[in-house]
C-alpha positions in Angstrom: 0.0 0.0 0.0 2.9 2.3 0.8 5.8 3.3 -1.5 7.9 6.5 -1.7 5.8 8.2 -4.4 2.5 7.5 -2.6 3.8 8.6 0.8 4.9 11.8 -0.7 1.5 12.2 -2.4 -0.3 11.5 0.9 1.8 13.9 2.8 1.2 16.6 0.2 -2.5 16.0 0.4 -2.7 16.3 4.2 -0.3 19.3 4.3 -2.7 21.4 2.1 -4.7 22.3 5.2 -2.4 22.0 8.0 -4.8 23.4 10.7 -7.6 20.9 9.7 -5.2 18.0 9.6 -3.6 19.0 13.0 -6.9 19.3 14.8 -8.2 16.0 13.3 -4.9 14.2 14.3 -5.2 15.6 17.8 -8.5 13.6 18.3 -6.6 10.3 17.6 -3.5 11.5 19.6 -5.8 12.3 22.6 -7.6 9.1 22.4 -4.6 6.7 22.3 -2.9 9.0 24.9 -5.7 8.6 27.4 -6.0 4.9 26.7 -2.3 4.3 27.5 -2.5 6.6 30.7 -5.6 4.8 31.9 -4.1 1.3 31.4 -0.8 2.3 33.0 -2.6 3.9 36.0 -4.6 0.8 36.4 -1.4 -1.4 36.2 0.2 1.0 38.9 -2.8 0.5 41.1 -2.7 -3.3 40.6 1.0 -3.3 41.3 0.5 -1.4 44.5 -2.2 -3.7 45.8 -0.2 -6.8 44.8 2.8 -5.3 46.5 0.8 -5.2 49.7 0.7 -9.0 49.5 4.4 -9.0 48.6 5.5 -9.9 52.1 3.2 -13.0 52.3 2.5 -16.1 50.4 -0.6 -15.5 48.3 -2.0 -18.9 49.2 -1.5 -18.6 53.0 -4.3 -19.0 55.5 -3.9 -17.6 59.1 -5.8 -19.1 62.1 -6.4 -17.9 65.6 -8.7 -18.7 68.5 -11.7 -16.6 69.4 -14.7 -17.3 71.7 -17.3 -20.0 71.1 -20.8 -18.7 70.2 -22.8 -21.9 70.5 -23.1 -24.2 73.6 -21.8 -27.7 72.7 -21.6 -31.1 74.6 -22.5 -29.4 78.0 -20.0 -26.5 77.5 -21.2 -23.0 77.6 -21.0 -20.3 74.9 -18.4 -17.5 75.2 -15.8 -20.1 76.1 -12.2 -19.2 75.5 -9.6 -21.8 74.5 -6.0 -22.0 73.2 -4.3 -23.8 70.2 -1.9 -26.4 71.6 1.3 -28.0 70.3 -0.7 -31.3 70.1 -3.2 -29.6 67.7 -0.3 -28.8 65.3 0.9 -32.3 65.4 -2.7 -33.6 64.6 -3.0 -31.3 61.7 0.3 -32.4 60.2 -0.8 -36.1 60.6 -4.2 -35.7 59.2 -4.0 -33.2 56.4 -1.6 -34.5 53.6 -2.6 -31.6 51.4 -0.7 -29.3 53.7 2.6 -27.8 52.4 3.8 -25.5 55.2 2.6 -25.1 58.7 4.1 -22.4 60.9 3.0 -21.9 64.6 3.6 -18.4 66.2 3.4 -16.8 69.4 3.8 -13.1 70.4 4.4 -11.3 73.6 1.3 -9.2 74.6 -1.0 -10.8 72.0 -1.5 -9.7 68.4 0.2 -6.3 67.7 1.6 -6.5 71.3 4.7 -4.4 72.0 7.4 -5.0 74.6 10.2 -2.9 76.0 13.4 -4.1 74.4 16.8 -2.7 75.3 20.5 -2.6 74.5 22.7 -0.6 76.9 21.0 2.8 77.3 18.8 2.4 74.2 15.3 1.0 74.4 12.3 0.8 72.2 8.9 -0.8 72.1 8.9 -3.6 69.6 6.9 -6.7 68.8 8.5 -10.0 69.9 7.6 -13.1 68.1 8.4 -16.8 68.6 8.5 -18.5 65.2 9.6 -21.6 63.4 12.0 -21.5 60.4 9.1 -22.3 58.1 7.7 -18.9 58.7 10.0 -17.6 56.1 8.0 -19.3 53.4 4.9 -17.5 54.5 6.0 -14.1 55.8 8.3 -13.5 52.9 11.1 -10.9 53.7 14.5 -9.9 52.5 17.4 -10.7 54.7 19.9 -7.7 54.8 22.6 -9.5 56.8 23.2 -12.8 58.7 20.7 -15.6 58.6 17.1 -16.5 59.7 16.2 -19.0 62.4 17.0 -22.7 61.6 16.1 -26.1 63.0 19.1 -26.2 65.4 18.0 -23.1 66.9 14.6 -24.7 67.6 16.1 -28.1 68.7 18.7 -26.5 71.1 16.4 -23.6 72.3 19.1 -21.2 71.4 18.9 -17.6 72.7 19.3 -16.1 69.3 17.1 -13.5 67.3 16.6 -11.9 64.0 15.8 -8.2 64.1 13.8 -6.1 61.6 15.0 -2.8 60.1 13.4 -0.4 62.6 14.8 -2.3 65.6 18.3 -2.1 64.0 17.9 1.6 63.6 16.8 2.3 67.2 19.1 0.0 69.1 22.3 0.3 67.0 24.5 3.1 65.6 24.2 3.9 61.9 27.4 2.0 60.9 27.4 -0.6 63.7 27.4 -4.3 62.9 24.6 -5.8 64.9 25.6 -9.4 64.2 26.9 -11.2 67.4 25.7 -8.4 69.6 23.1 -8.9 72.4 19.7 -7.3 73.1 17.6 -7.7 76.2 14.0 -8.7 76.0 12.1 -8.8 79.4 15.3 -9.5 81.3 16.5 -12.2 78.8 19.6 -11.6 76.5 19.4 -12.8 72.8 22.2 -12.7 70.4 21.5 -11.1 67.0 22.2 -13.5 64.2 20.4 -11.7 61.3 18.6 -8.5 60.1 15.8 -8.3 57.7 13.4 -6.0 55.9 9.8 -6.2 54.9 8.9 -6.3 51.3 5.2 -5.4 51.9 3.7 -1.9 52.2 1.2 -0.2 54.4 0.5 -0.8 58.2 1.4 -4.4 58.0 4.8 -3.6 56.7 5.2 -1.0 59.6 4.6 -3.8 62.1 7.0 -6.2 60.4 9.7 -3.5 60.4 9.4 -3.4 64.3 9.5 -7.1 64.9 12.1 -9.3 66.7 12.0 -13.1 65.7 13.3 -15.7 68.1 13.0 -19.5 68.1 9.6 -20.8 69.2 11.0 -23.3 71.7 13.2 -20.5 73.2 10.1 -18.2 73.4 8.1 -20.9 75.3 10.9 -21.5 77.8 12.0 -17.8 78.3 8.5 -16.4 78.7 6.7 -19.4 80.4 4.4 -19.8 77.4 4.0 -23.6 78.0 2.4 -25.6 75.3 0.2 -22.9 74.0 0.3 -21.7 70.3 -0.7 -18.0 69.8 -1.9 -18.6 66.2 -0.5 -20.5 63.1 -0.3 -20.0 59.4 -0.2 -22.5 56.7 -0.2 -23.0 52.9 -1.5 -25.7 50.8 0.5 -27.9 48.1 0.3 -26.2 44.6 -2.3 -28.7 43.4 -4.8 -28.0 46.2 -7.0 -25.0 47.1 -6.2 -23.2 50.3 -9.9 -23.0 51.1 -10.1 -26.9 51.1 -7.2 -27.2 53.5 -8.7 -24.4 55.7 -11.9 -26.3 56.1 -10.2 -29.6 56.8 -8.0 -28.0 59.6 -11.0 -26.2 61.1 -12.9 -29.5 61.4 -10.0 -31.1 63.2 -9.6 -28.3 65.6 -13.3 -28.2 66.3 -13.3 -31.8 67.2 -10.3 -31.5 69.5 -11.7 -28.4 71.3 -15.2 -29.5 71.5 -16.5 -26.7 69.3 -19.9 -27.0 67.5 -19.5 -27.7 63.8 -22.0 -25.0 63.2 -20.1 -22.3 65.2 -18.5 -20.0 62.5 -16.7 -17.7 64.9 -14.9 -19.8 67.4 -11.9 -20.2 65.1 -10.9 -17.1 63.3 -9.2 -17.2 60.0 -8.0 -15.1 57.0 -7.5 -16.7 53.5 -5.1 -14.7 51.4 -5.8 -16.8 48.4 -9.5 -15.8 48.4 -8.7 -12.2 48.8 -6.0 -12.3 46.2 -8.4 -13.9 43.7 -11.0 -11.3 44.5 -8.4 -8.6 43.8 -7.3 -10.2 40.5 -10.9 -10.3 39.4 -11.5 -6.8 40.3 -8.5 -5.6 38.2 -9.5 -7.7 35.3 -12.9 -6.0 35.3 -11.1 -2.6 35.6 -8.9 -3.5 32.7 -11.8 -4.4 30.5 -13.6 -1.2 31.5 -10.5 0.9 30.7 -10.2 -0.7 27.3 -13.9 -0.1 26.5 -13.6 3.6 27.6 -10.3 4.0 25.9 -11.3 2.6 22.6 -14.6 4.6 22.8 -12.4 7.8 23.1 -10.2 6.7 20.2 -13.1 5.9 18.0 -14.3 9.5 18.6 -11.1 10.7 17.1 -11.3 8.1 14.3 -14.8 9.3 13.3 -13.2 12.8 13.0 -10.6 11.3 10.6 -13.4 9.7 8.5 -15.3 12.9 8.3 -12.1 14.8 7.2 -11.5 12.1 4.6 -15.0 12.5 3.3 -14.3 16.3 2.8 -11.0 15.6 1.2 -12.7 13.1 -1.2 -15.3 15.9 -2.1 -12.5 18.5 -2.6 -10.7 16.0 -4.9 -13.7 14.8 -7.0 -12.4 16.4 -10.1 -8.9 14.8 -9.5 -10.4 11.5 -8.9 -12.4 11.8 -12.1 -9.3 12.6 -14.1 -7.5 9.5 -12.6 -10.4 7.3 -13.5 -10.6 8.6 -17.0 -6.8 7.9 -17.5 -7.4 4.4 -16.4 -6.9 4.3 -12.6 -8.7 1.3 -11.2 -11.1 1.4 -8.3 -8.6 -0.6 -6.2 -5.9 2.0 -6.6 -8.3 4.8 -5.6 -9.4 2.8 -2.6 -5.6 2.4 -1.8 -4.9 6.0 -2.1 -7.7 7.1 0.2 -7.2 4.3 2.8 -3.5 4.9 2.9 -4.1 8.6 3.7 -6.4 7.6 6.5 -4.1 5.0 7.9 -1.1 7.3 7.7 -2.9 10.2 9.5 -4.3 7.9 12.2 -1.1 5.9 12.8 1.1 9.0 13.0 -1.1 10.8 15.4 -1.7 7.6 17.4 2.0 6.8 17.5 2.8 10.2 18.9 0.0 9.8 21.5 1.3 6.4 22.5 4.9 7.6 22.8 3.6 10.6 24.9 1.6 8.3 27.2 4.4 5.8 27.7 7.0 8.7 28.4 4.6 10.3 31.0 4.1 7.0 32.8 7.9 6.3 32.8 8.4 9.8 34.3 5.8 9.2 37.0 7.3 5.8 37.8 10.8 7.4 38.1 9.5 10.3 40.2 7.8 8.0 42.8 10.6 5.4 42.8 11.8 4.7 46.3 8.9 6.6 47.9 6.1 4.9 49.9 3.1 5.6 47.6 0.8 3.1 49.3 -1.5 1.4 46.8 0.2 2.9 43.7 3.5 1.5 42.4 5.3 1.4 39.1 2.7 2.6 36.6 3.3 1.4 33.1 2.2 -0.7 30.2 3.6 -3.9 29.0 4.9 -4.4 25.5 1.8 -6.7 24.5 -0.4 -3.7 25.3 1.6 -1.3 23.2 1.5 -3.9 20.2 -2.3 -4.2 20.8 -2.7 -0.4 20.8 -0.7 -0.2 17.5 -2.9 -2.9 16.0 -5.9 -1.0 16.9 -4.6 2.1 15.4 -4.0 0.5 12.0 -7.4 -1.2 11.9 -9.1 2.1 12.9 -7.2 3.9 10.3 -8.3 1.5 7.6 -11.9 1.6 8.8 -11.8 5.3 8.9 -10.9 5.4 5.1 -13.3 2.7 4.0 -16.4 4.8 3.7 -14.7 7.8 2.0 -12.9 5.4 -0.5 -16.2 3.7 -1.2 -17.7 7.1 -2.0 -14.8 8.1 -4.1 -15.2 5.1 -6.5 -18.9 5.6 -6.6 -18.4 8.7 -8.6 -18.5 8.2 -12.3 -15.6 9.7 -14.3 -17.9 11.8 -16.4 -19.8 13.4 -13.5 -16.5 14.0 -11.7 -15.1 15.9 -14.6 -18.1 18.1 -14.6 -17.6 18.8 -10.9 -16.7 22.3 -10.1 
């Protein structure tokens, strides 16, 4: 469709009325620009929400005890109970679909804080007793040293891993914390590693102020006995987390004499369900953005089609001369459609480039900042290729009606046209 002579001819035709061509092209430019900006912003929002899951496995289930709400087997309602070490063993023995199971305990309860000191420096931090498998559920980045291991558990070692905020408060800026001791409720623990959270938001803030010690050491040092504060688990890849969650709840309900109809006695949060909801939400948003963006683009394309109709009317005599000299209908159609495609493609290409550059600029500007639920806006290559394909198709469609009108003119009538 395009060769050097035809491109020159198309450019000459479009440049005869620069203002009209510019205003028409701007409609297409703005349509594709807004499509790219909306898609990129939606992607940035999705990245931000997904990032909030970044510090946890997306198929994790968290369980904790609450109060019973239904009397059962002679026991009253509003009864409190605790998870025990034997519960963990029963779950491991009876749920083969289980992948990771990580019991935890925390001084002061959930979101509890305790005075921790090192020399004259003190700070209120969360102190957790954990197993090494916790690193597969609470995903974080080790910045130095190592995390807890099985020997720490077996030998009840008085060691700890501290998060970034703890490091900043208890140690000098360039001081190496590894091998140093901190004091928790009168017990000394040797620092074996430091970490930082990859999550964002309030949960990340808590993780940055946490001290992790071996669960068995936690039990011994703080008289915790055989209790479990809460536990988290993941299912094997071929199983749904919801199925494992239901199976575990049934086992716990039987062991603690809880009514099978009591929905509140055992609290739980299923990240797989929440993540699926979020993925579905953003799929819907993406579809809506495409519909709105393409609608905006079509408005510009209609403008191109209208301008091409005007151009065809202005060139009626020229078309008649070409037909009289033997030009085929196909060559006339190719001429009109090529003008439409070139105008649409050029305007859309500049709109696409402007949109991508703006998103890249925003991404660079917010890099390293805590922007909450908005992170790294941008568009993928496949989206750019789809947009280019839509531009070419729209350009061709915009030229079809004017082209058909052009070949409908008889050479005799065209030559008489003034």
